[in-house]
C-alpha positions in Angstrom: 72.8 83.4 79.5 74.9 86.9 80.1 78.4 87.9 80.3 78.9 89.8 82.5 82.3 91.5 85.3 83.4 92.5 88.4 85.6 94.8 89.4 87.8 93.7 92.6 90.1 95.6 95.0 93.6 93.6 95.1 93.6 90.5 96.9 89.7 90.0 96.8 89.4 88.2 93.4 89.2 85.1 94.3 86.6 85.6 97.3 84.8 87.4 94.9 84.9 84.5 92.2 83.9 82.0 95.1 81.3 84.0 95.7 79.9 84.3 91.7 79.7 80.4 91.8 78.2 80.0 94.9 75.1 82.5 94.8 74.5 82.6 91.2 75.1 79.7 89.7 78.0 81.5 87.5 79.7 79.7 84.7 82.5 80.1 83.0 84.5 82.4 85.9 87.9 83.4 85.7 89.8 85.9 87.5 92.6 88.6 86.5 93.9 91.1 89.0 91.2 93.8 89.3 88.5 91.6 87.5 86.1 88.2 87.6 84.5 87.5 84.4 81.4 85.2 84.4 78.0 83.7 82.7 74.4 83.7 84.6 71.5 84.3 84.5 70.7 85.3 88.1 68.9 88.1 88.4 69.5 91.5 88.8 68.3 91.1 92.4 70.5 88.5 92.9 73.2 90.2 91.4 73.1 93.1 93.3 73.3 90.8 96.8 77.2 90.2 96.2 79.3 91.0 98.8 83.0 91.3 97.7 82.6 93.4 94.4 83.2 97.1 93.7 81.6 97.5 90.5 79.4 95.0 87.8 79.6 95.4 83.8 77.8 93.6 81.5 80.8 92.3 79.0 81.0 94.0 75.4 84.0 92.1 75.1 87.2 90.9 76.4 89.9 90.7 73.8 94.2 90.5 73.5 95.7 93.8 74.2 96.4 96.7 71.4 99.3 98.3 70.2 98.0 101.7 68.8 101.0 103.6 66.2 101.4 106.8 66.7 99.6 107.9 63.5 96.6 109.5 64.6 94.4 107.6 62.0 96.1 104.5 61.8 95.6 104.6 65.5 91.7 105.2 64.7 90.8 102.4 62.5 92.8 99.8 65.1 90.4 101.0 67.4 87.2 101.1 65.3 88.3 96.9 64.9 89.7 95.5 68.2 87.7 98.0 70.9 84.9 99.1 68.9 84.5 95.9 67.1 81.7 94.2 65.5 78.7 96.6 66.1 76.1 94.0 66.4 78.1 92.5 69.8 77.3 96.2 71.1 73.5 96.2 69.6 73.0 92.5 71.8 74.6 94.2 74.5 72.5 97.4 74.8 69.2 95.4 74.7 70.4 93.1 77.8 71.6 96.3 79.4 67.9 97.6 78.7 66.3 94.9 79.8 68.1 94.8 83.2 66.8 98.7 83.3 63.8 98.3 83.1 63.9 95.6 85.3 65.3 97.7 88.1 63.4 100.2 87.6 60.3 98.6 88.0 61.1 96.5 91.1 62.0 99.9 92.5 58.6 101.0 91.3 57.0 98.6 93.2 58.9 99.5 96.1 57.9 102.7 95.8 54.0 101.6 96.1 54.1 99.0 98.4 55.3 101.8 100.7 52.7 104.1 99.7 50.1 101.7 100.1 51.4 100.9 103.4 51.3 104.8 104.5 47.2 104.5 103.0 46.6 101.9 105.4 48.2 103.5 108.1 46.3 106.7 107.3 43.0 105.5 106.9 40.5 102.4 106.2 39.7 101.9 102.5 36.5 98.8 101.7 37.6 95.6 99.8 36.3 97.5 96.4 37.9 100.3 96.6 40.9 98.7 98.1 41.2 96.0 94.5 40.2 99.0 92.5 43.2 101.3 93.9 45.5 97.6 93.1 44.2 97.8 89.8 44.8 101.5 89.5 48.4 100.9 90.1 48.8 97.9 88.2 48.0 100.0 84.7 50.7 103.3 85.9 53.2 101.0 87.0 52.8 99.1 83.5 52.5 102.7 81.9 55.9 103.4 83.2 57.3 100.2 82.1 56.8 101.3 78.7 58.0 104.8 79.2 61.2 103.2 80.4 61.7 100.8 77.6 60.2 104.1 75.0 62.7 106.8 76.5 65.7 104.0 76.7 65.8 103.4 73.2 64.6 107.1 72.2 67.5 107.9 74.6 70.4 105.4 74.3 72.4 107.0 71.8 73.6 109.2 74.8 76.7 108.4 75.7 80.3 108.7 76.9 83.4 106.6 77.3 85.7 106.0 80.7 89.3 104.8 79.7 91.8 103.5 81.3 95.1 102.6 80.9 98.3 100.6 82.2 101.7 99.6 81.3 103.1 100.2 77.8 100.2 101.2 76.0 99.8 104.3 78.8 103.4 105.5 78.7 102.6 106.8 75.4 99.0 107.7 75.7 97.0 109.4 78.3 93.1 107.7 79.4 91.5 111.3 78.1 93.2 110.9 74.6 92.4 107.8 74.1 88.7 108.2 75.5 88.0 110.7 72.9 89.6 108.6 70.0 87.0 105.7 71.1 84.1 108.1 71.5 84.5 109.0 67.7 85.0 105.5 66.9 81.8 104.7 68.8 79.6 107.8 67.0 80.6 106.4 63.7 80.0 103.1 64.1 77.4 103.2 65.5 75.7 106.5 65.2 75.2 106.8 69.3 75.2 110.9 70.4 78.2 111.8 73.1 77.4 113.5 75.9 79.9 114.1 78.7 77.6 115.7 81.1 74.9 113.6 81.8 75.3 110.3 79.1 72.4 107.3 79.6 75.4 105.2 79.0 78.6 105.2 80.4 81.0 102.5 78.5 84.1 101.7 80.3 87.4 100.5 78.5 90.1 99.2 80.4 93.7 98.8 78.0 96.6 96.9 79.2 99.4 94.7 78.3 97.6 91.9 78.9 93.9 92.4 78.0 91.6 95.1 76.0 88.3 94.8 78.1 85.1 97.1 76.7 82.0 97.1 79.7 78.9 98.9 80.5 78.1 99.8 83.7 74.4 98.3 85.5 74.6 100.4 87.8 74.9 104.2 88.9 76.2 103.5 92.7 79.0 100.7 93.4 77.9 97.6 95.0 80.9 98.3 97.4 78.2 101.1 98.7 75.9 100.3 101.5 72.9 101.9 102.6 72.5 100.7 105.4 76.2 102.3 106.3 75.0 105.5 107.3 78.6 105.9 108.7 81.6 104.7 106.8 84.8 102.7 108.1 86.6 100.2 107.4 85.9 99.3 103.1 82.6 96.8 103.4 84.1 94.4 101.0 87.1 93.9 103.0 84.7 93.6 106.5 83.1 91.7 104.2 85.7 89.3 103.6 86.6 88.9 107.4 83.0 87.7 107.5 83.6 85.1 104.9 86.5 83.9 105.6 85.3 82.4 109.5 84.1 78.6 108.8 80.1 78.9 107.8 78.5 77.3 111.6 78.5 80.4 112.6 74.1 80.5 113.0 72.7 80.4 116.3 76.0 82.0 118.6 77.6 85.0 120.0 80.1 86.7 117.6 81.7 89.8 119.2 84.1 92.6 117.9 86.4 94.7 120.6 87.2 97.1 118.9 83.7 97.9 116.3 84.4 101.4 115.4 81.1 102.3 113.2 80.1 99.2 113.4 81.2 97.7 109.8 82.5 94.5 110.3 79.4 93.4 112.3 76.9 94.7 109.8 78.1 92.7 107.5 78.2 89.7 109.3 74.6 90.4 110.4 73.8 90.5 106.4 75.3 86.8 106.7 74.5 85.3 109.6 70.8 85.5 110.3 70.1 83.6 113.5 73.6 85.1 115.1 74.2 87.3 118.3 76.5 90.0 118.0 78.2 92.4 120.0 80.3 95.6 119.3 82.2 97.0 121.8 84.8 100.8 121.9 86.4 102.4 124.0 85.1 105.5 121.9 81.5 107.0 122.6 81.4 108.7 119.7 82.0 106.0 117.2 79.8 103.6 119.3 77.0 106.8 118.6 77.3 106.5 114.9 77.8 102.3 115.4 74.1 102.9 117.1 73.2 105.3 113.9 73.8 102.3 111.2 73.1 99.6 112.9 68.7 101.4 112.7 69.5 101.9 109.5 70.2 98.4 108.4 67.1 97.8 111.2 69.1 95.1 113.3 68.4 96.6 116.6 67.2 93.9 118.6 70.2 91.4 116.8 73.9 93.8 117.2 74.6 95.8 120.8 76.8 98.0 121.5 79.1 98.5 125.0 81.5 101.1 125.5 84.5 99.2 126.8 88.0 98.7 126.5 89.4 95.7 124.7 92.3 95.0 126.8 89.0 94.0 130.0 86.0 92.2 127.7 83.6 92.1 130.6 82.8 88.4 128.9 83.1 85.4 131.3 85.9 82.6 129.9 84.4 80.9 126.8 81.6 83.1 126.1 81.6 83.6 122.2 82.0 82.1 119.7 83.7 84.0 117.2 85.7 87.4 117.7 86.1 89.7 114.5 88.3 92.9 115.2 89.8 95.2 112.9 92.7 95.9 114.8 93.7 99.6 114.2 96.7 100.6 112.5 99.5 102.9 114.0 96.9 104.8 116.5 97.4 105.1 120.1 95.6 102.5 122.2 93.6 103.0 125.1 95.8 101.9 127.1 98.0 104.7 126.2 100.6 102.5 124.4 101.0 101.9 120.9 99.4 98.8 119.5 102.9 97.0 118.7 102.8 96.7 122.9 99.2 96.5 123.0 98.2 93.3 120.9 100.0 90.9 122.7 98.0 91.5 125.7 94.9 92.1 123.1 95.1 88.7 121.8 95.3 87.0 125.2 91.9 88.7 126.0 90.4 87.7 123.1 91.7 84.0 122.7 90.1 84.2 127.0 86.2 85.0 126.0 86.5 82.7 123.5 85.4 79.9 123.6 87.0 76.3 122.6 86.1 75.4 119.2 85.4 78.9 118.8 86.6 81.2 115.9 89.4 84.5 115.7 89.3 87.0 112.5 92.1 89.7 112.7 92.8 92.2 110.0 96.3 93.3 110.7 99.1 95.8 109.1 101.8 93.4 107.4 104.0 95.0 110.8 101.5 93.4 113.3 101.1 90.8 111.5 104.8 90.0 111.5 104.9 90.4 114.9 102.2 87.6 115.8 105.1 84.9 115.2 106.4 86.2 118.2 103.3 85.8 120.3 101.5 82.5 118.8 103.3 79.5 119.1 102.4 75.6 119.3 101.5 73.7 122.9 105.3 72.4 121.6 106.8 75.8 121.6 104.8 76.9 125.2 105.8 73.8 126.8 109.9 74.5 125.9 109.5 78.0 126.9 107.9 76.7 129.9 110.9 74.1 130.5 113.0 77.0 129.9 111.7 79.2 132.5 111.8 76.5 134.8 115.7 76.2 134.4 116.1 79.7 135.0 114.3 79.8 138.7 116.6 76.5 139.4 120.0 79.4 139.3 118.4 81.2 141.5 118.9 84.8 140.2 118.7 87.9 141.8 116.0 89.4 142.5 116.5 92.8 140.5 117.2 90.0 137.4 114.1 88.3 138.2 112.1 91.3 137.5 113.8 92.3 134.0 113.1 88.7 133.2 109.6 88.9 133.9 108.9 92.1 132.8 110.7 91.2 129.1 109.1 87.8 128.9 107.2 87.1 125.7 103.8 86.2 126.2 102.6 82.9 124.6 99.1 82.2 123.4 99.2 78.5 121.9 95.3 77.5 122.1 94.9 79.6 118.4 95.4 77.3 115.5 96.1 79.3 112.3 93.9 78.4 109.4 94.2 80.7 107.0 95.9 83.9 105.9 94.9 86.6 103.0 96.0 89.5 101.7 93.9 92.2 100.8 94.4 95.8 99.5 93.3 98.6 102.1 94.0 101.4 99.3 97.5 102.9 100.1 98.4 99.9 102.5 97.9 96.2 102.6 97.0 93.7 104.8 96.9 90.2 106.7 93.3 88.6 107.8 94.1 85.9 110.0 92.1 83.1 110.8 91.8 80.6 113.6 90.5 78.4 115.5 90.8 77.9 119.7 91.4 73.9 120.2 91.6 72.5 123.9 95.4 72.4 125.6 96.5 71.6 128.4 96.6 74.5 130.0 92.3 75.0 129.5 92.1 70.8 129.7 93.4 72.1 134.2 
């Protein structure tokens, strides 16, 4: 079994740990802040389908934290022992890395070969005999390329550079560049590899903290979080996927709505997970919808994702028309009704609740401020009933018209049909947010 780890955004570790268990049948799953470690025999193609991870690494080793002496010579000795460690582990990991790169390159060539054959079929019709000759020829060339990749990897694998990140005590007395140089020299001395800072074949990632010393090799050049089907980026893909994953799984053969879809990030992540669902995206901004349309086309989802220019405050759908609503509520930006989101949130929630069927699911991404506001809007049926009884009493006191209008204007809008399921905190880089999930329940209001 290969030992690997993935980096993850703050708050995503638990979701990533669950994903590797489900999709990779992983064992020895361990999570720490920002990283999840696991063992698996899954193929590289399956590994690349992870949705909650940032980057994927082969694990060289994970050890106790190290303390570096101020003396440069002694520091180098500690790094050789603790960071570099056993050369045999490096050689074994290198073999695994090379095999995975060959597998990746083979798949890439097969993809090119398939496309080339499809193009040739469109251009001209060939005889069956000629076709079989071309296939054999292509296979021979592919085998030769695989051999070249293997040979090339072994010839140039000594080319490397070190990327070091440190935090805590060790970061206060050492900077990352200095540590990268010391670690690079130690690897060069121990393994005979050649340092190349510009175009190395191999990158060695080292993370030093008060709790861990982690050394790994990235398996892919590009982060897993970079989606090939997103021409225009909106909400970070891992967070968009998290919103989808926190929604209950029985969402096939249903209608899923995003009433503030932007460039379509949330809808497209959901579309990857639910193969039989139909998706509807709405936004007031035409330029955003144009970008969403281009993303939909790039993902090959034109038949399943429909886009509509409309306000989330006036969703043009019948009551109970959708099975799930997923929405990344804008933070601190002006809303289409020319009021800020704090004012618009109760009305927005009421409209999303209206189009959601009983038993359907609502998933919201909200800033910490808007998240706190939910307590004033979403209540239990008992609280709503109590509020109504207070209103009845106030009517019996027969207030003046002016006082009555003032009371109605400031009366809070309460929603009792949304039952809270989960609340998950995630990091958006410069700020944090909460993903809230709700299920719509039957209430007296809906039963009459």
